[in-house]
C-alpha positions as CSV (number, residue, x, y, z in Angstrom):
1,M,151.6,96.9,106.0
2,E,150.6,93.6,104.1
3,T,149.5,94.4,100.5
4,P,145.4,93.0,99.5
5,N,145.7,90.0,97.8
6,V,144.5,91.4,94.4
7,E,143.8,88.4,92.6
8,S,141.8,86.6,95.9
9,N,140.2,89.7,95.8
10,D,138.9,89.5,92.4
11,E,137.9,85.5,93.2
12,T,135.8,86.4,96.0
13,L,134.1,89.2,94.2
14,K,132.8,86.8,91.4
15,Q,131.9,84.1,93.7
16,L,129.8,86.8,96.0
17,L,128.2,87.6,92.7
18,H,127.6,84.6,91.7
19,E,125.6,84.2,94.9
20,A,123.6,87.3,94.4
21,F,122.6,85.9,90.9
22,D,122.5,82.4,91.3
23,N,120.0,82.2,93.9
24,Q,117.5,84.1,92.3
25,I,117.9,82.5,88.9
26,P,116.8,78.5,88.8
27,N,118.6,78.1,85.3
28,F,121.8,80.3,86.2
29,G,124.2,77.7,84.8
30,S,122.9,78.8,81.5
31,Y,123.7,83.0,81.7
32,N,127.2,84.3,81.4
33,L,128.2,87.3,83.8
34,V,129.2,90.9,84.4
35,A,128.6,93.9,86.8
36,A,127.5,97.1,85.4
37,A,127.2,100.3,87.2
38,G,123.9,101.7,87.0
39,T,123.6,104.9,85.8
40,S,120.4,107.8,85.0
41,G,117.3,106.8,86.7
42,S,118.9,103.3,87.3
43,A,121.7,104.3,89.3
44,G,123.7,101.6,91.1
45,L,125.6,98.2,91.0
46,K,123.8,95.4,89.2
47,V,125.0,92.0,88.3
48,I,123.7,91.2,84.5
49,G,123.4,87.7,83.3
50,F,123.5,87.5,79.2
51,R,123.3,84.3,76.8
52,P,122.1,84.2,73.6
53,E,120.3,81.6,73.0
54,P,117.9,82.5,73.5
55,A,118.5,85.7,73.7
56,E,117.9,87.3,77.0
57,L,119.2,89.5,79.2
58,I,118.7,88.8,83.5
59,L,119.1,92.7,85.3
60,C,119.9,91.7,89.0
61,P,120.3,95.3,91.3
62,L,122.5,94.6,93.8
63,N,123.4,96.7,97.5
64,P,126.5,97.7,97.0
65,R,127.8,97.3,100.7
66,T,126.2,93.9,101.0
67,L,126.6,92.9,97.3
68,L,123.2,90.8,98.1
69,P,119.8,91.4,95.8
70,T,117.8,95.4,96.3
71,E,114.7,93.6,94.4
72,R,114.1,90.9,92.5
73,A,115.5,90.2,89.1
74,V,114.2,91.4,85.7
75,S,114.3,89.2,82.6
76,V,114.4,91.2,79.5
77,N,114.1,88.9,76.6
78,N,111.9,89.0,73.0
79,T,108.5,89.4,74.9
80,N,109.6,92.5,76.8
81,I,111.6,94.3,75.2
82,S,110.7,97.5,73.9
83,H,114.7,98.7,72.8
84,V,118.3,98.3,73.8
85,A,121.0,100.9,72.5
86,L,124.1,102.1,73.0
87,V,124.5,105.5,74.9
88,R,126.7,108.3,73.6
89,D,129.0,107.5,77.2
90,G,129.4,104.3,75.8
91,G,127.2,102.3,77.6
92,Y,124.0,100.8,76.9
93,E,119.9,101.3,77.4
94,V,117.8,98.5,77.9
95,G,113.9,99.6,77.8
96,T,111.3,96.9,78.7
97,S,107.4,97.1,77.9
98,T,106.7,97.9,81.3
99,G,108.6,101.0,80.7
100,R,111.5,100.2,83.1
101,V,114.4,101.4,81.5
102,Y,117.6,100.5,82.4
103,R,121.1,102.5,81.3
104,F,124.3,101.3,82.9
105,N,128.1,100.7,81.7
106,V,130.2,97.0,81.9
107,P,133.7,98.4,82.8
108,A,136.4,96.2,82.8
109,K,137.4,96.7,85.6
110,L,134.9,98.0,88.6
111,S,136.5,98.4,91.8
112,L,133.9,96.9,95.1
113,N,134.0,96.5,98.8
114,I,134.1,92.9,100.3
115,P,131.2,92.4,102.5
116,G,132.3,91.3,105.5
117,A,136.4,91.7,104.9
118,S,138.7,93.8,107.3
119,E,139.0,97.9,106.2
120,A,142.6,96.5,105.0
121,T,141.3,94.1,103.1
122,A,137.6,95.5,101.8
123,G,138.4,97.0,98.3
124,G,138.7,94.7,95.6
125,L,138.8,95.2,91.8
126,L,137.1,92.9,89.8
127,A,138.6,92.1,86.3
128,Q,135.9,91.4,83.7
129,D,137.9,92.3,80.7
130,D,136.8,89.3,78.8
131,D,133.7,89.0,80.1
132,A,133.2,92.8,78.7
133,A,134.3,92.7,76.1
134,E,131.4,89.2,75.4
135,F,129.1,91.2,76.9
136,A,129.8,94.0,74.0
137,D,129.2,91.6,71.5
138,F,126.8,90.2,73.0
139,M,125.3,93.6,72.6
140,N,126.1,94.8,70.0
141,S,124.4,91.7,67.9
142,L,120.9,91.9,70.3
143,M,120.7,95.5,68.5
144,D,121.7,94.2,65.2
145,H,118.3,91.5,65.1
146,L,116.5,94.3,66.9
147,D,117.3,97.4,64.8
148,P,119.8,96.8,61.9
149,G,120.2,100.9,62.0
150,F,122.3,100.2,65.4
151,P,120.8,102.8,67.7
152,T,122.1,105.7,69.7
153,A,120.3,107.1,72.6
154,S,121.4,110.7,73.3
């Protein structure tokens, strides 16, 4: 039995996540992307675009089987952000002025299925070590900007 090419699967997953994000966002090139696993009331897979200037997050919920968007992407920026917090499990909570709250983790590695792949090659490991570290720096900066006391949600 042939072992799937892990590097090839990583590139395929990154391409699929980019396509899901890029199809919804007109200026998609100005964002760095990470995949996130939702927790609590916002469970599910998300691709998150982020940029420091102007500070903004774009949350794009995805179907984990198809890696296609399940709803319109949501922009969170200075006009609608209510709070950002580091939660006890090491993840993040982001709230908007409309009352929507998103909780998610951005792991360095995330196991995902590649849609349409054969059973032997469907499993993929998305490696986003550098991107996850860059996202953590971005979120720390955002939290410091919004509240220098660095909030922690329970």
